[in-house]
C-alpha positions as CSV (number, residue, x, y, z in Angstrom):
1,M,0.0,0.0,0.0
2,G,2.8,2.4,0.9
3,T,4.7,1.5,-2.3
4,I,1.6,2.1,-4.5
5,W,0.7,5.3,-2.8
6,G,4.3,6.5,-2.8
7,A,4.4,6.0,-6.6
8,S,1.1,7.9,-7.0
9,F,3.0,11.2,-6.7
10,L,5.2,10.2,-9.7
11,F,2.1,9.2,-11.7
12,M,0.4,12.5,-11.0
13,K,3.4,14.4,-12.1
14,V,3.7,12.4,-15.3
15,A,-0.1,12.7,-16.0
16,L,0.1,16.5,-15.7
17,D,2.0,16.7,-19.0
18,G,-1.2,15.8,-20.8
19,V,-4.3,16.3,-18.6
20,S,-5.4,18.9,-16.0
21,F,-5.3,18.4,-12.3
22,G,-9.0,18.1,-12.2
23,Q,-8.9,15.3,-14.8
24,I,-6.3,13.5,-12.7
25,A,-8.6,13.5,-9.6
26,W,-11.6,12.6,-11.8
27,S,-9.8,9.7,-13.4
28,R,-8.5,8.4,-10.0
29,L,-12.0,8.2,-8.5
30,V,-14.0,7.0,-11.5
31,L,-11.5,4.3,-12.5
32,G,-11.0,3.3,-8.8
33,G,-14.8,3.1,-8.3
34,L,-15.2,1.0,-11.4
35,T,-12.4,-1.4,-10.3
36,L,-13.9,-1.8,-6.8
37,G,-17.4,-2.1,-8.2
38,L,-16.3,-5.1,-10.4
39,I,-14.6,-6.7,-7.4
40,V,-17.8,-6.4,-5.3
41,L,-20.0,-7.6,-8.2
42,A,-17.8,-10.7,-8.7
43,T,-17.2,-11.6,-5.1
44,R,-20.4,-10.2,-3.4
45,P,-18.8,-10.1,0.0
46,R,-21.0,-10.4,3.1
47,V,-20.4,-10.2,6.8
48,A,-22.3,-12.7,9.0
49,G,-24.8,-13.4,6.2
50,G,-25.8,-9.7,6.0
51,P,-26.5,-7.7,2.8
52,V,-23.7,-6.9,0.4
53,L,-24.6,-3.1,0.6
54,P,-25.7,-1.4,3.8
55,R,-29.4,-0.5,4.0
56,E,-29.3,2.2,6.6
57,K,-29.5,5.8,5.2
58,I,-27.2,7.1,7.9
59,V,-24.4,4.8,6.7
60,W,-24.7,6.1,3.2
61,L,-24.5,9.6,4.6
62,H,-21.3,8.7,6.5
63,F,-19.8,7.3,3.4
64,T,-20.6,10.5,1.5
65,V,-18.8,12.5,4.1
66,I,-15.6,10.4,3.9
67,A,-15.8,10.3,0.1
68,I,-15.6,14.1,0.1
69,T,-13.0,14.5,2.8
70,G,-10.9,11.5,2.1
71,C,-11.1,11.4,-1.7
72,V,-12.6,14.3,-3.7
73,V,-11.0,17.2,-1.8
74,P,-7.5,15.7,-1.1
75,H,-7.1,14.2,-4.6
76,L,-7.9,17.6,-6.1
77,L,-5.5,19.4,-3.7
78,F,-2.6,17.0,-4.3
79,A,-3.0,17.1,-8.1
80,W,-3.3,20.9,-8.1
81,A,-0.3,21.2,-5.8
82,E,2.0,19.2,-8.1
83,Q,1.7,21.9,-10.7
84,Y,3.8,24.0,-8.4
85,V,5.8,21.5,-6.2
86,S,7.9,18.4,-7.0
87,S,6.4,15.0,-6.6
88,S,9.1,14.3,-4.0
89,L,8.0,17.3,-1.9
90,A,4.3,16.3,-2.2
91,S,5.1,12.8,-1.0
92,I,6.9,14.2,2.0
93,Y,3.9,16.3,2.9
94,N,1.7,13.2,2.7
95,A,3.8,12.0,5.7
96,V,2.1,14.7,7.8
97,T,-1.1,12.5,7.8
98,P,-0.4,10.6,11.0
99,I,0.2,13.9,12.9
100,M,-3.1,15.2,11.6
101,T,-4.8,11.9,12.3
102,A,-3.6,12.0,16.0
103,V,-5.0,15.5,16.4
104,M,-8.3,14.7,14.7
105,A,-8.8,11.3,16.4
106,T,-8.2,12.9,19.8
107,L,-9.6,16.3,19.7
108,A,-12.3,16.1,17.1
109,F,-13.7,12.6,17.4
110,R,-12.3,11.5,20.8
111,V,-11.6,7.9,19.7
112,E,-8.0,8.0,21.1
113,K,-6.2,9.8,23.9
114,L,-2.9,11.6,23.8
115,D,-0.3,11.4,26.5
116,R,2.5,14.0,27.1
117,G,4.9,12.2,24.7
118,Q,2.4,12.2,21.9
119,V,1.7,15.9,22.4
120,T,5.4,16.4,22.1
121,G,5.4,14.4,18.9
122,I,2.7,16.5,17.4
123,A,4.7,19.7,18.3
124,V,7.9,18.2,16.7
125,G,5.9,17.2,13.6
126,V,4.5,20.7,13.2
127,L,8.0,22.1,13.6
128,G,9.1,19.8,10.8
129,V,6.4,21.1,8.6
130,I,7.5,24.7,9.2
131,V,11.1,23.7,8.3
132,I,9.9,22.1,5.1
133,I,7.9,25.2,4.1
134,A,10.9,27.4,4.9
135,P,8.9,30.6,5.3
136,W,12.1,32.7,5.4
137,Q,12.4,32.0,1.7
138,Y,9.2,33.8,0.8
139,T,8.5,37.5,0.5
140,A,5.2,36.9,-1.3
141,L,2.5,34.3,-1.7
142,T,4.1,32.3,-4.6
143,G,2.7,29.2,-6.5
144,S,5.2,27.0,-4.6
145,L,4.0,28.2,-1.2
146,W,0.3,27.8,-2.2
147,G,1.2,24.3,-3.5
148,Q,2.8,23.3,-0.2
149,L,-0.2,24.7,1.7
150,A,-2.5,22.6,-0.6
151,C,-0.5,19.5,0.3
152,I,-0.9,20.3,4.0
153,G,-4.7,20.7,3.4
154,A,-4.8,17.3,1.8
155,A,-3.0,15.7,4.7
156,T,-5.4,17.4,7.1
157,C,-8.4,15.9,5.1
158,Y,-6.9,12.5,5.4
159,G,-6.4,12.9,9.1
160,F,-10.0,13.9,9.5
161,T,-11.2,11.0,7.4
162,F,-9.2,8.4,9.5
163,G,-10.8,9.7,12.7
164,Y,-14.3,10.0,11.2
165,T,-14.1,6.5,9.8
166,R,-13.0,5.0,13.1
167,K,-15.8,6.7,15.0
168,F,-18.7,6.2,12.7
169,L,-18.0,3.3,10.3
170,S,-15.1,1.0,11.1
171,Q,-17.1,-1.1,13.6
172,R,-20.0,-1.7,11.3
173,P,-20.4,-5.2,9.7
174,I,-19.4,-4.2,6.2
175,A,-16.9,-6.2,4.2
176,G,-13.6,-4.5,3.3
177,A,-14.2,-4.6,-0.4
178,T,-17.7,-3.2,0.0
179,F,-16.4,-0.5,2.4
180,A,-13.7,0.6,-0.1
181,F,-16.2,0.5,-3.0
182,L,-18.7,2.7,-1.2
183,N,-16.0,5.2,-0.2
184,I,-14.4,5.5,-3.7
185,G,-17.6,4.8,-5.7
186,I,-19.5,7.6,-4.1
187,G,-16.4,9.8,-4.7
188,G,-16.5,8.7,-8.4
189,V,-20.2,9.7,-8.6
190,I,-19.5,13.1,-7.2
191,M,-16.7,13.5,-9.8
192,L,-19.0,12.5,-12.6
193,L,-21.5,15.2,-11.4
194,L,-18.6,17.7,-11.4
195,T,-17.4,16.7,-14.9
196,P,-18.6,20.0,-16.6
197,V,-16.6,21.9,-14.0
198,I,-13.3,20.0,-13.6
199,A,-12.9,17.6,-16.5
200,W,-13.8,19.5,-19.6
201,H,-10.3,20.6,-20.6
202,P,-8.7,19.1,-23.8
203,V,-6.2,16.3,-23.3
204,A,-3.0,15.2,-24.9
205,L,-2.7,11.5,-24.1
206,T,0.5,9.4,-24.5
207,W,1.1,5.9,-23.2
208,P,3.0,7.1,-20.1
209,I,0.1,9.4,-19.2
210,V,-2.6,6.7,-19.9
211,L,-0.7,4.1,-17.8
212,S,-0.1,6.6,-15.0
213,L,-3.9,7.3,-14.9
214,L,-4.7,3.6,-14.9
215,A,-2.3,3.0,-12.1
216,L,-3.6,5.9,-10.1
217,G,-7.2,4.6,-10.5
218,A,-7.1,0.8,-10.5
219,L,-4.3,0.4,-8.1
220,G,-3.8,3.5,-5.9
221,T,-7.5,4.3,-5.7
222,G,-8.8,0.8,-6.2
223,L,-7.1,-2.2,-4.7
224,A,-5.0,-0.2,-2.2
225,Y,-8.2,1.1,-0.5
226,I,-9.3,-2.4,0.3
227,W,-6.0,-3.0,2.1
228,N,-6.3,0.4,3.8
229,I,-9.8,-0.4,5.3
230,N,-8.5,-3.8,6.6
231,V,-5.5,-2.1,8.2
232,L,-7.6,0.7,9.7
233,R,-9.9,-1.8,11.3
234,A,-7.1,-3.9,12.7
235,W,-4.8,-1.2,13.9
236,G,-6.9,1.9,14.5
237,P,-6.7,5.3,12.7
238,T,-3.3,6.5,14.1
239,N,-1.5,3.2,13.5
240,A,-3.1,2.7,10.1
241,S,-1.8,6.1,9.0
242,T,1.8,4.7,9.5
243,V,1.7,3.8,5.8
244,T,3.1,7.3,5.4
245,Y,6.4,6.0,6.7
246,V,6.8,4.2,3.4
247,T,5.1,6.7,1.1
248,P,7.7,9.6,1.3
249,V,10.6,7.2,0.9
250,V,9.1,5.7,-2.3
251,G,8.0,9.1,-3.5
252,V,11.4,10.8,-3.1
253,L,13.3,7.9,-4.6
254,L,11.1,7.8,-7.7
255,G,11.1,11.6,-8.0
256,V,14.9,11.8,-7.8
257,L,15.7,8.7,-9.9
258,I,13.1,9.0,-12.6
259,L,12.3,12.8,-12.8
260,G,15.7,14.1,-11.7
261,E,14.1,16.2,-8.9
262,R,16.3,18.0,-6.4
263,F,15.5,19.8,-3.1
264,G,17.3,21.9,-0.5
265,W,18.8,21.1,2.8
266,H,15.7,22.1,4.8
267,E,13.3,19.6,3.2
268,P,15.0,16.4,4.3
269,L,15.7,18.0,7.7
270,G,12.0,18.9,8.1
271,A,11.0,15.4,6.9
272,A,13.2,13.9,9.6
273,C,11.4,16.1,12.2
274,V,8.0,15.0,10.9
275,L,9.0,11.3,11.1
276,L,10.4,11.8,14.6
277,G,7.1,13.5,15.5
278,I,5.2,10.5,14.1
279,L,7.3,8.0,16.2
280,L,6.5,10.0,19.3
281,A,2.8,10.6,18.5
282,Q,2.3,6.9,18.0
283,R,4.2,5.8,21.1
284,R,6.9,4.0,19.1
285,L,9.5,6.2,20.7
286,R,9.5,7.2,24.3
287,F,11.7,9.4,26.4
288,G,12.2,8.3,30.0
289,P,15.2,7.5,32.2
290,R,16.6,6.1,28.9
291,L,15.5,6.2,25.3
292,A,13.5,3.2,24.4
293,T,11.3,2.0,21.5
294,A,7.9,0.6,22.0
């Protein structure tokens, strides 16, 4: 999951050569929804003999919320941001997700509690974000700055969605494939309704662009979401978001090796602070009489 999502930032950058940012987000959700729909249609997964699709209206409402906050908005934000920032930097910002998840799961939804070490971790993570942005470099609101802020907004959306899902949906008897299909499928329907607004631009398709869009949709927004739901249910929202340990490593390696991207000293330093903050926020690193890992 981390490898596929890490590569997604490369795929978005490649796709921007021939399609708009809105068409990238549109393709991700429509293709992902179709992929998951075919899986559900073929397997018809059930839990304890229940229906394949939930029947309660409130459940459909909850799925609509996470489709908007966890798919439509962040996918648009990341695709828009990559017009102004490198795929490597976007993948680094995606690593902020566990920090945002810890905040949302604790303060907004109260499904987890933070101890002093976790609060310290959040503070260290926020400091890392500031170092990555490097506000001392900007005298005006540039495209690069707005792009970085858009990445942070997307990570915040993911954090909100992890917490919301844990509180309202993760304990319901819905199969993982069905869960992912409803999440992405509803997002795809929303994108179809928004087609005249975000997907009307002319396109210039090449094989690398087509394959990138297919990978973003069928893999990154299709199969990987089934895995994501299963991990979320097994580990909880904060631990499930640890996929972002892997995502920036993959994203940076692909950006540097394939696209020849470069970045300054402050970005890896800030990324290291973010990862340290994640370790503290998730109780994987503790400070006591001696340094120990949990």
